C-alpha positions in Angstrom: -15.0 -25.9 0.9 -18.5 -24.6 0.1 -20.3 -27.5 -1.5 -23.5 -25.6 -2.2 -22.4 -22.9 -4.5 -23.2 -23.0 -8.2 -20.0 -23.2 -10.2 -21.7 -22.3 -13.5 -22.6 -18.9 -12.0 -18.9 -18.1 -12.1 -18.2 -19.3 -15.6 -18.6 -17.8 -19.0 -20.9 -20.5 -20.3 -20.5 -19.4 -23.9 -16.9 -20.7 -23.5 -17.9 -24.2 -22.6 -16.7 -26.8 -23.1 -13.4 -25.7 -21.8 -10.2 -26.5 -23.7 -8.2 -28.1 -20.9 -6.7 -31.5 -21.5 -8.4 -34.6 -19.9 -7.2 -34.9 -16.3 -5.6 -31.4 -16.2 -5.5 -29.8 -12.7 -6.7 -26.5 -14.1 -10.3 -27.5 -13.6 -9.7 -28.1 -9.9 -7.9 -24.7 -9.6 -10.9 -23.0 -11.3 -13.4 -24.8 -9.1 -11.6 -24.2 -5.8 -10.9 -20.5 -6.7 -14.6 -20.0 -7.5 -15.4 -21.6 -4.1 -13.0 -19.3 -2.3 -14.5 -16.2 -4.0 -18.0 -17.5 -3.1 -17.0 -17.7 0.6 -15.9 -14.1 0.7 -18.0 -10.9 0.9 -16.5 -9.9 -2.5 -18.4 -8.1 -5.2 -17.3 -9.6 -8.5 -17.4 -6.2 -10.1 -14.4 -5.3 -7.8 -12.4 -8.3 -8.9 -9.7 -8.3 -11.6 -8.1 -11.5 -12.7 -4.7 -11.2 -14.5 -3.0 -14.0 -16.4 0.0 -14.5 -18.7 0.7 -17.1 -21.3 0.4 -20.9 -20.8 -2.1 -23.6 -19.9 -2.9 -22.1 -16.5 -3.4 -18.7 -18.0 -6.5 -20.0 -19.6 -8.1 -20.7 -16.2 -9.3 -17.1 -15.6 -9.4 -16.0 -19.3 -11.7 -16.8 -20.9 -13.4 -19.2 -18.4 -14.0 -17.2 -15.2 -16.9 -14.6 -15.4 -15.1 -11.5 -14.1 -13.0 -8.7 -15.5 -9.8 -10.4 -16.9 -6.5 -9.0 -18.2 -4.7 -11.5 -20.5 -1.1 -10.2 -20.7 2.2 -11.0 -22.4 4.4 -13.9 -21.4 6.0 -13.4 -18.0 4.5 -10.0 -17.4 1.3 -10.8 -15.6 2.5 -9.6 -12.2 3.9 -6.4 -13.7 0.5 -5.7 -15.3 -1.3 -6.5 -12.1 1.0 -4.1 -10.1 0.0 -1.3 -12.5 -3.7 -2.2 -12.3 -3.5 -2.2 -8.5 -1.7 1.1 -8.3 -4.3 2.7 -10.5 -7.3 1.2 -8.6 -6.2 0.2 -5.1 -9.7 -0.8 -4.1 -10.1 -3.6 -6.6 -9.1 -7.1 -5.6 -6.4 -8.1 -8.0 -5.5 -11.8 -8.5 -2.9 -13.3 -10.8 -3.6 -16.8 -12.0 -0.9 -18.3 -14.2 1.6 -21.1 -14.4 5.1 -21.9 -13.0 6.8 -21.2 -16.4 5.1 -17.9 -16.8 5.4 -16.7 -13.2 8.5 -18.4 -11.8 10.5 -18.9 -15.0 10.1 -16.1 -17.6 8.4 -13.8 -15.1 10.4 -14.7 -12.0 12.0 -11.3 -11.6 8.6 -9.6 -11.5 7.5 -12.0 -8.7 10.6 -11.2 -6.6 10.1 -7.5 -6.7 6.3 -7.6 -6.2 6.9 -9.6 -3.1 9.7 -7.2 -2.0 7.5 -4.2 -2.5 4.5 -6.0 -0.8 2.0 -5.0 -3.5 -1.5 -6.0 -2.4 -2.1 -8.7 -5.1 -2.7 -12.4 -4.8 -0.7 -14.7 -7.0 -2.0 -18.2 -7.7 0.9 -20.0 -9.2 -0.1 -23.3 -10.8 2.9 -25.6 -10.7 2.7 -28.5 -13.1 6.5 -28.9 -13.2 6.8 -28.1 -17.0 6.1 -25.8 -19.8 2.9 -27.6 -20.8 1.4 -25.6 -23.6 4.6 -25.3 -25.6 5.4 -29.0 -25.7 6.6 -30.1 -22.2 10.0 -28.6 -21.9 12.0 -28.6 -18.7 11.1 -25.7 -16.4 12.7 -24.1 -13.4 10.2 -26.1 -11.3 10.9 -29.5 -13.0 12.1 -32.0 -10.4 15.6 -33.5 -10.6 15.6 -36.7 -12.6 12.2 -35.9 -14.3 11.9 -36.6 -18.0 10.7 -33.8 -20.3 11.0 -33.2 -24.1 14.2 -31.3 -23.4 15.5 -33.7 -20.7 14.5 -37.1 -22.2 17.0 -38.9 -19.9 16.2 -36.9 -16.8 16.6 -33.4 -15.6 20.1 -32.8 -14.2 19.0 -29.7 -12.2 17.4 -29.1 -8.8 14.0 -27.4 -9.0 13.5 -24.0 -7.4 11.3 -23.7 -4.4 9.2 -20.8 -5.5 7.2 -20.6 -2.3 10.4 -20.3 -0.2 11.8 -17.7 -2.6 8.6 -15.6 -2.4 8.7 -15.8 1.4 12.3 -14.7 1.5 11.6 -11.9 -1.0 9.1 -10.4 1.5 5.7 -11.9 0.7 3.4 -11.5 3.8 1.5 -14.7 3.1 2.6 -17.8 1.2 0.9 -21.2 1.1 1.2 -24.4 -0.8 -1.5 -27.0 -1.5 -1.9 -29.8 -4.2 -5.0 -30.2 -6.3 -5.4 -33.6 -4.5 -6.6 -31.7 -1.4 -9.3 -29.3 -2.7 -10.8 -28.4 0.7 -7.4 -27.3 2.0 -6.7 -25.5 -1.2 -10.0 -23.5 -0.9 -9.0 -22.4 2.6 -5.5 -21.4 1.4 -6.9 -19.4 -1.5 -9.4 -17.6 0.7 -6.7 -16.6 3.2 -4.5 -15.3 0.5 -7.2 -13.2 -1.1 -8.1 -11.7 2.2 -4.4 -10.8 2.9 -3.5 -7.1 2.8 -0.2 -7.3 1.0 1.5 -9.7 -1.4 0.3 -13.2 -1.1 1.1 -16.3 -3.1 -0.5 -19.7 -3.2 1.5 -22.4 -5.0 -0.8 -25.0 -6.4 0.8 -28.3 -7.1 -1.2 -29.5 -10.1 -1.2 -32.6 -12.3 -0.4 -32.6 -16.0 -0.8 -36.3 -17.1 -0.9 -35.4 -20.8 2.6 -33.8 -21.1 4.5 -34.3 -17.8 2.9 -37.4 -16.3 3.1 -39.7 -19.3 6.8 -39.1 -19.6 7.3 -40.0 -15.9 5.1 -43.2 -15.7 2.0 -41.3 -14.5 -0.3 -41.2 -17.6 -3.5 -40.5 -15.7 -4.8 -37.9 -13.3 -5.5 -40.4 -10.5 -1.9 -41.7 -10.7 -0.5 -38.1 -10.4 -2.9 -37.3 -7.5 -1.7 -40.4 -5.7 1.9 -39.4 -6.4 1.3 -36.0 -4.8 -0.1 -37.5 -1.7 2.7 -40.0 -1.4 5.2 -37.1 -1.7 3.4 -35.3 1.2 3.4 -38.4 3.3 7.1 -39.2 2.9 8.0 -35.5 3.5 9.3 -34.7 0.0 6.5 -32.1 -0.5 5.6 -29.7 2.3 2.1 -28.2 2.2 0.2 -25.7 4.2 1.3 -22.2 5.3 4.9 -21.4 4.3 5.0 -18.0 5.9 2.4 -15.7 7.6 3.6 -12.3 8.5 0.3 -10.5 7.9 0.2 -7.1 9.6 4.0 -6.9 9.9 4.7 -4.9 6.7 3.2 -1.8 5.1 1.5 -2.4 1.8 3.2 -0.8 -1.3 0.4 1.2 -2.9 -0.7 2.7 0.5 3.0 3.6 1.4 3.5 5.1 -2.1 0.4 7.2 -1.7 1.5 8.4 1.7 5.0 9.4 0.5 3.5 11.0 -2.6 1.2 13.1 -0.5 4.1 14.1 1.8 6.1 15.1 -1.3 3.3 17.1 -2.7 2.7 19.0 0.6 6.5 19.6 1.0 6.8 20.8 -2.5 3.8 23.0 -2.1 4.9 24.5 1.2 8.3 25.5 -0.3 6.8 27.1 -3.3 3.5 28.8 -2.3 4.1 32.5 -2.0 3.3 33.9 1.4 -0.3 35.1 1.7 -1.2 33.5 -1.7 -4.9 33.0 -2.1 -6.2 29.4 -2.6 -7.3 28.0 -6.0 -10.7 29.2 -7.2 -13.4 26.6 -6.7 -14.8 27.0 -10.2 -14.2 28.6 -13.5 -16.0 31.2 -15.5 -18.4 30.4 -18.3 -19.6 27.3 -16.5 -16.6 25.1 -17.3 -16.0 22.0 -15.2 -13.2 21.7 -12.7 -11.1 19.7 -15.1 -9.2 21.5 -17.9 -7.5 20.1 -21.0 -5.2 22.8 -22.5 -2.8 22.7 -25.4 -0.3 25.5 -26.2 1.1 25.0 -29.7 3.6 27.0 -31.8 7.2 26.6 -32.9 10.5 26.1 -31.1 11.7 29.4 -29.6 8.3 30.7 -28.7 8.4 29.3 -25.2 5.3 27.0 -25.4 7.0 24.3 -23.3 8.1 26.8 -20.7 4.6 28.2 -20.5 3.2 24.7 -19.9 5.8 24.1 -17.2 5.0 27.3 -15.4 1.2 26.8 -15.5 1.6 23.1 -14.5 3.8 24.0 -11.5 1.4 26.7 -10.3 -1.7 24.5 -10.4 0.2 21.7 -8.7 1.3 24.0 -5.9 -2.4 24.9 -5.5 -3.2 21.3 -4.8 -4.5 20.0 -8.1 -3.4 17.1 -10.1 -1.5 18.0 -13.3 0.0 16.0 -16.1 2.1 17.7 -18.7 3.3 16.3 -22.0 5.6 18.1 -24.4 6.2 17.5 -28.1 8.9 19.2 -30.1 11.2 18.4 -33.0 15.0 18.0 -33.1 15.3 21.7 -34.0 15.6 24.0 -31.0 14.1 26.8 -33.0 11.6 26.8 -35.8 10.3 23.3 -35.5 6.9 22.4 -34.3 6.4 22.5 -30.5 3.4 21.9 -28.2 2.6 21.4 -24.5 -0.4 19.5 -23.3 -1.8 20.1 -19.8 -4.4 18.0 -18.1 -5.6 19.6 -14.9 -8.2 18.1 -12.5 -8.9 17.4 -8.9 -9.2 13.6 -9.2 -6.8 11.1 -10.7 -5.5 11.5 -14.3 -5.3 8.4 -16.5 -4.1 10.0 -19.8 -0.8 11.4 -20.7 -2.0 13.4 -23.7 -5.2 15.1 -24.7 -7.1 12.9 -27.1 -8.4 14.4 -30.3 -11.8 16.0 -29.8 -11.4 16.3 -26.0 -9.5 19.6 -25.6 -11.1 22.6 -23.8 -8.6 25.2 -24.9 -6.1 25.4 -27.8 -3.7 28.4 -28.0 -2.0 28.6 -31.4 1.0 30.8 -32.0 1.7 29.8 -35.6 -0.2 29.0 -38.8 0.9 25.4 -38.7 -0.3 25.1 -35.1 -3.8 26.1 -36.1 -3.9 23.6 -38.9 -2.1 20.8 -37.1 -3.8 21.0 -33.7 -7.3 22.3 -34.1 -8.6 18.7 -34.2 -7.7 18.4 -30.5 -10.6 20.7 -29.5 -14.0 19.4 -28.4 -17.1 20.7 -30.1 -17.4 23.5 -27.5 -13.7 24.0 -27.1 -12.1 27.5 -27.3 -9.4 28.4 -29.9 -7.1 31.4 -29.2 -4.8 32.4 -32.1 -2.1 35.1 -31.9 -3.0 38.0 -34.1 0.4 37.9 -35.7 -0.5 34.6 -37.3 -1.3 34.8 -41.0 -4.5 33.1 -42.5 -6.5 33.1 -39.3 -9.7 31.2 -39.7 -12.8 33.4 -40.2 -14.6 31.9 -37.1 -11.7 32.8 -34.8 -11.2 36.2 -33.1 -7.4 36.7 -32.8 -5.8 37.8 -29.6 -2.6 40.0 -29.8 -0.4 38.0 -27.4 2.8 39.0 -29.2 1.7 42.7 -29.2 1.1 42.5 -25.4 4.6 41.2 -25.0 6.1 44.0 -27.2 4.3 46.5 -25.1 5.9 45.0 -22.0 9.3 45.3 -23.5 10.1 42.1 -25.5 8.2 39.9 -28.0 9.9 36.9 -26.5 7.6 37.2 -23.5 4.6 36.3 -25.7 4.2 33.1 -23.7 3.9 35.0 -20.5 1.3 37.3 -22.0 -0.8 34.4 -23.1 -0.6 32.8 -19.6 -1.9 36.0 -18.0 -4.7 36.2 -20.5 -5.7 32.6 -20.1 -5.5 32.6 -16.3 -7.7 35.7 -16.0 -10.3 34.5 -18.6 -10.6 31.0 -17.2 -9.6 31.4 -13.5 -7.3 28.4 -13.6 -5.3 29.2 -10.5 -4.5 32.2 -8.2 -2.4 34.8 -9.9 -0.1 34.6 -6.9 0.8 31.0 -7.6 1.4 31.7 -11.3 3.6 34.7 -10.8 5.6 32.8 -8.2 6.1 30.0 -10.8 7.3 32.6 -13.4 9.9 33.8 -10.9 11.1 30.2 -10.3 11.4 29.4 -14.0 12.6 32.6 -15.7 16.2 33.6 -15.1 16.4 36.4 -17.8 14.4 39.6 -18.2 12.2 38.7 -15.2 10.7 42.1 -14.9 9.6 42.1 -18.6 8.1 38.6 -18.3 6.1 39.6 -15.2 5.0 42.8 -17.0 3.9 40.7 -20.0 1.9 38.4 -17.8 0.2 41.3 -16.1 -0.5 42.9 -19.5 -2.2 39.7 -20.6 -4.3 39.8 -17.4 -5.3 43.4 -18.0 -6.3 42.6 -21.6 -8.5 39.7 -20.5 -10.2 42.0 -17.9 -11.2 44.6 -20.5 -12.0 42.1 -23.3 
């Protein structure tokens, strides 16, 4: 254990004094975890601490000075999995109690270990639900007295370290707060592990658990821990170490995702198709936030699907969200497309952030114009009544009629948009039309090309 580090440098001093009960083992967990972090070449800006609900959940939040995510009861590991998948480079550590992680959240623990998600779980086991009154927990020892087992617990406690190991964790260790030097070493190894690791910390709770079991002070409980170790009732140290033997979940998922993308792309890219353009006209950035809005029956959802597939085949990231009413025809309908080269963290375009809005109905203009940014572009079909004075209408529906059927208006607007904004190669988009349109294909392709021609001459 590093005895020279400054603990206060790891604390949010404005939160002092802490709210832990006298003699609580949470202080030792906080101290030893800070020492382990101090021993590692870890930038604190790359550290995320996640906790659930309970006494131990207060160790990282609000006390530890790092980014913290305080989650709902039993869901800390699920939140941590999502955070790690979103940002694989951040060191993600869950610190919470046995009730939160092994009781209410036990199923999440099982599957995170099975998946081998690269997170570290520090499970503080004080044998009881401490914060809610000292009820019996899955980790409460047989015969122990609690508020809900005043004459002794009739059940055997679960061995959460053994369960995590059997579920697939690559590293599991157990240490009591009575052995802080060994605990620092165990925590440090777990944090360094590439894959799912768990450290079960046997911790004292003299206020709630100890006093009901003739151990009303912290020293008494620490002596009890050491006695259990000496007589073989409590095994400490490394429970399992299979580091390097299993692939990590997020990395495996990314590899499979890339394989899926490349396979999908190779099946759907037309032979000889040109690659995606590196930039867009009018100085727009590589990202694009587009909303197509109208009413059911105008094909706005299909148009979004076609454009989304085409850009995905061209190697870009795309997220598409549709909204429509219960009426198949006549009700409001819209499709949001977020297209960019890096990761996408939003499912829908926020108000004031859209680059392009295409409106095919009067209600679409009124209901969706607020999605546009200050320099966003609004296209309105000329067939719409009451077009705003500051908007130049585009006759999308007229282009479709010229191609043979007004129902191909959505194809005409795709051609116009793609030519004006150079979203993706026309080869990709025409191929996507062929894959998604099973009626009047020739007319739909003709409408698309009519939109392209109109954009060229506009």
